[in-house]
N, C-alpha and C positions, 0 to 999 in steps of 0.2 A: 322684350323677350317672349319666345312663345314659351306655352307650357308644356309641361312632361309629364304626360298621364302614365300612371299606374295602375292598370287594371289588377286587382286582385280580389275577383269574386268567387265566392265558397258560397256554393248552391246545395243544401240536402235535399234529398228525397221527398222532406215535408214542406221546401219551400219557402224555409228562409234562409236569407244571404248576406253577406256581410260585403257593405257597398264600398267600390274603390274609392280612390283617393285621385287628385288633380291638384299640382303641387306649379303655382308660379313663384315670380323672385322680384319685380320689379313692384313699388311703391307708391301711391297718390297722397294727397295730401288730407283730401276726405272722404266720405264714404256716400255723394250723391252718387246717383248714377249717371253718366252722360248722355242715355237717349230715354228720357221718361219713360215714353210709351211702348217701347220696343225696339226691335232688331229686325234687320232682316234673312227670314229662314234659308231664302232662297239663295241669297248672297253666303251666307256660312256657309251652305253645301256646295259650292261652286267646283271646291277643288277637291272635293270627296268625290268623284263622281267615276273618274278611273280605279279608284283601287279596288280590293275584295273585300266587300264588307262581311262584319259578321253572320248578318243573315245567310249571303251566299255560302259562305263554309259552312253553315248547319245544315243548309239545302244540300249540300254534295256528300254529307254524312247522311242523312234521308237515304237519297240516292243507291247509297249501299245497303243502307239497311232494310228500307222498308221496299223490299223484292219480295214477290211470289216464290223463288226460289229458297229464301233467308228466314222466310216465316214459315214456310213446309219445312226446312230443317229443322227449327226450332219446337214447333208445335205437332208435327204430321200433318197429314192429308186430311184426316176425318177434320181435326179441328178448321185446317185451312177451309176447307168445303164453307164450314160455318161464314167465313168472313164474304158472304154474298156483297154485292153492289160495290166492293171497293173500285175506286178507279185508279187502276196499278199503272198505268202511262203517266198519270198525274203525279202521285204520289212518288215515282220513282225516277221522277225527272228532276235533275237540280236545275231548272228553271223556273219550273214552278217553286213558286215564294213560300219559304219555309214553316210560314203559319197558315197555311189556307187550311178552306175547314176541311178537307178530304185529310191532310195530313195530322192533323190535331187530330179527328176521329178515331185515325189509325191507331196512332200511338195510345191513347185512351185505352180501346181497343185490347192491344196486344198486351198493353200495362194488367189487364185484368186476368185474359187467358193464361198469361207466364203466372200469376200468382196463384191461379187455379191447379195448373199442372205442376207436378214432383218429379220430372225429371231432369235429369242433367243438363240437358240440352238447353231445355223451355227457361232454367232458371238462369244458365250463363247468359241467354240472351235476354229475361229479364232484365238482368246488370245494363246491358246496353239499354235497352229502353227506356230505363231508369235516368241512365247518363246522358242520353239523347233529350228527354225531357228537362231536364239540366239546364242542358247547352242552350235549347231555344228561348228559355226564360233569361239566360244568360244574356242572350241577345237584345231584350227587353232593358234588361238592368243597363246593359251597354250606352245603347241610345239614348237611354235619360240621361247618364251622364252626359256624354258627348254634346246633346243637346243644351243640357244645362251648362256645360263647358263653353262654349260657343257663343251662349244668348248673355251667362254673366260676364264673359271675358270682354264685349263689346262693350256691357255697360259699365266696367271698371277695366279699363285696358291695360292699366299697369298695378293692378289690386295682386295680391297672395291670395289664389281661390286655394281651397281644400274642399272633400267631400267626405263625409261622414255617414255612419249608420243612422238610418231613423227606425226609432225604436218600436213608434207607435201606430197604430193603425192598418189596415189590412190593404191596402192601396202599395203600389210600388213606389219606392220616392229614396229620397234619401236628403242629408241635410248640408246646405251651402256654407259654409265659414269665409266671408271677404276679409281680409286682413290688411289695412291700411295703417300712415303711420300714427304709432299711438292709438288707433282707435281700429273696431270691427263689427260688423254685420251679420248677420244670420239669416238664412231666407229657408224655406222647409217648402223642397218639391216633391210633388204628388203627381199622379196620372188623375185624369177626371173621374169621376164616381164609377162610369163604366167601364174606364179601362183597365189594363192588367192589373191583378191582385198578386201580391208575394205569392201566393201559392201557383200563380198561372194555371188555373183551373179552369179558366173558362177565356174565349177569344173577347178579345175588345170591340166593346162597342162604339157606336158614332156618339160623341159628345152632345150633349143636352145645351143648347146656348144658353140656358135658362140658368143654368149650374155659375156659368163665368159671368152673366149679368149679374146673377147672386153677389158675389162676390165681390163686383165691381160697385155694384149700387152700396154695397155696405160700408166700402171701404170709400166712397165719395161720402155719404154721411158721417164718417168720422165713430164706426160702431164695427168696424173691422181690419183685419190687417190692410197694409201693402200688398199690392197683389199684382203679379206679370202671369201673362200666358203666352207661349210657346211652343213648338212642337212640329211635328211632322207631316201628322196627315188629321184627319176628322177621328180617327180611331185612337191616334197617339198624339194628343194634345197636354201639354202640363200646365198645371198649377203653383206657381211659385207664392208664397205667403212669408212677409217678410216678421220676424220673431216681434211680439207685442212688448218684452223689457226693452227694445233698444229705445221705447219712447218712457218709459219707467217701470213699475216693479208689478209683471202682470201676476197673478195669480187664478188659477183655474177653481172655480167656484167649488168644487170638491175639493179642492184641498186649501180653500180658507183653516188657516189653525187659528191659533189660540192667540196667538200674538197678537194677530192684525183683525182678528175676529170683529173688535169693535169699533175698527176702522171702515169695515164694510156694513154691517149691521145696525150699528149704534145701538137706541136702545130697544133694538128687535132681540138683543145678543142672549139674553137668560130670562128670556119671557116665554111661560108656559100660556101659548096661543088657543090651545084648546081649552082653558081651564077660566081665563080672565073675560070678562065681560069687553065686547067689543068699544064700547065706550070710555071703559078704563085705557084700553091697548089707541084708541084715536087719541086721546089725551095725551100718554106718552109719545107718539107721534109727531102730536102737534109742536113737541116742545124740543123735538132733536133733529138736526138738519141732517143727520146723519143718517138718520132712520127714513129719512121723508126721502133724500137722495136714493137711497138702497130700492127704495118702494118705486119711485118713478122708473128706474132703470131696469127692473123686472118688468113692469110694464110696457119702454119699451120694448124690449123682447117680446113678450107675447103679441105686441102689436105686429113686431116684423114676421111674426111665425103665422100670424091670421094671411097679415096681407099678399104675403109672397107664396105662402105657403108650403111652410116647412114644417119637417118633423125631427124627433131626436133632439130636441133643445131645450124646451121647458123642462123637461126631465132628465135633460143629461148634463149633470154638471161637468163635463168635461170639456162641453161642446161651447162653453162661454164662460170668462170671469170678469174680473174689475183690476182697473188699470190704475196706481196710485203714482202721483207725478210729484217727486223731489224737488222740483224748481219749477212748478206752475204755482200762478197766483191760488188756485184752490185748491184744498186739501180733501175735496170729495172725489172718491172713486167715479172712474168713467169706465162703462159695459164696453167689453170688447167680444163678438164672436167669432170663434176660429174654426167651428167647423158644423155644418148641417146635414140635413137630408131633405130631397125635395118629395115633395108628396108625388105617389105615382100618376102618371099622366091620365089614366084610366078615370081617376076622380075629377070632379067641377075642378078646376081650377080658376075660376071666376067667382067672387064672394056672390054671395045673394041672401036673402032675407032670414034663411037658416043660419047662415054662417053669423050673424048679426043676432040672433036669439041665441047662438050658443056662447057667443062673446058675453052678453047679458048675464047668463048663467054660469060664466067662469067655466066652460067645458069647451072642447075641441081635439083637436090632433093629440092629446094627451088621456092616459088614463090615473095613472100611478104620477102624484106630484114628487118633486125632492124633498122635500120636507114641509114641515109645518109653516116655515114663513113661506115659501112661495103657496102655499095652499091657500093662508089666508088673505095675502097680497092678490093672487090670480081668480081665487073662487069664494072664500067666506067674509071678502071684506063687502060691504053695502054698495050694492051696484048704483049708486049714486055717488058716492065716493071714487069708485073705479072709472066710470065715465066722465066726470068731471076732469079727472087726471089723465084721460084719454085725450080728452078735449085741447086741454093744454099742451098735450104732447102734441097733438096734429099741427098748432100753432107755433112750435118752437121748433124741437126736434126733428119733427117730420114735414115741417112747412115747404122744404126745398125739393120734397120728393119727385114732383113731375119735372121739377127744373135739370135735378142732376141726372134724370136719368137718359137725356140727350149725351151727355159725358159719358154715362156708364153702355149705353150703346156705343160709340163710337169705339171706346177701348177696346172694348170684344171684338167689334167688326174688324178693327184693326189688326187683329191679332188670329182673327179668320185668313183675314187677304195675305198675310204671309206666311202662311202654311205653305211648307217646300212643296207637300205632293197631293195637292187637292186642286179636283177640275173646276172650271168655272160654273158647273151646273151644279157641281155639291156646295161652292161656296155662294151660289144664287140662293139656294135649300137653304142652308143655314144662315142666311140674311133673312129670307122671310120667315122661319121660325123665330129668331129672335126677335123681330119687328113684331110679330105675333106675341110673341112673350111679355112685351115690352108694354103693348097696347093693354093689354089685360092687368098686368101691375098697376096699369094707370088707373086702368075701370075700378080697380078694387079700393084704391087709394081714395077716389073719387066716390065711391060707395059709401063708405064709413065716415068720410069727411060729412057726406048729406045724411046720414044717420047720426050724427054728433050734432046735426043742425048748425054746421059752419056753410053751405051753403043753400040758398033763400031756393 
């Protein structure tokens, strides 16, 4: 049975919105997707080419509003004269894309000029400009819902799928609930980091393939959520991550409470690490497997950040946490990284001797540590203990780094290939960037591998 779509988007002038809902009816027996690596976006959209799209509707509104006569009437000839360089044939045309740079720039200028004016006509026009801005953002929200609906409906053909408000983060997104007979699974969908924000304050940038590769690599190494990539083009690409709580009880590091703090920190729960002698601390750790696991997981987190060149991680307790498995043979918590930021491309992406020296000194892309536990584990702990643990992590948790890279690359390439509106040239450019990024990550791994004495 086809899904029934209910669009109920409410966008305020501040850019906050309520995500619409999609309701289905039929239910299948399990929650495993029918297509593991994705579905064809071109196939999904083949029946949508003849209808008037939301973007076309907004372009028509723009054609009526963004004309020289309307602007002169609202702001007067003197203010209009200040709008030099405007390509009026472009912004007044319903055939020009609604989010073209010229249209976006003019809407921003008109909003500012109208706000500075006190005439009745300018204030009336300001209301129209603000409403137009809402409608432009509404298109992006509806596109995200539409692509998410099509993608997940093909993965779960007979499921009940509903969309709910995404509360956290500044990126445009939604929460997808997939319900089947007695079971459910949640996915969180958002634009890529350079995509449209909730505020709609800037145009979407081209996706960085390294961001997608990082999500795929973390998933393959079991330190990130299950992830899917889909979308429209290289600017409008969406990342869907599976709710970590599907596999167990997940707690963000910043939300670890007293009732489960010992299950995560163990002997490090009520210890003043700044006052105790390190030998005493290490003696306590040596007798507690939970504390040992916590130290190991935080060290894995730190190595990920250094190898991939991630920031906003070691110091952001909302971007990672720990899963406790109720039906797993081990009672120890497993690290899960749910968000991150890539270090800007202008900085070196390859690690070098200076990065190794920073690791030895416990420094890097973070200045203020999360708390005294993290400070002890990543900075204050004896360097010989930290390097010994890093060596063991490279031989176990990260041992398949190079091997899983090929699977992660294939997953990202498959998603790019299936984007519905990307030229072959743009695809080739994205593939080239992806391969370069993967090569660098393998080189970074090999560099640390050698410095740890694991390669002759």
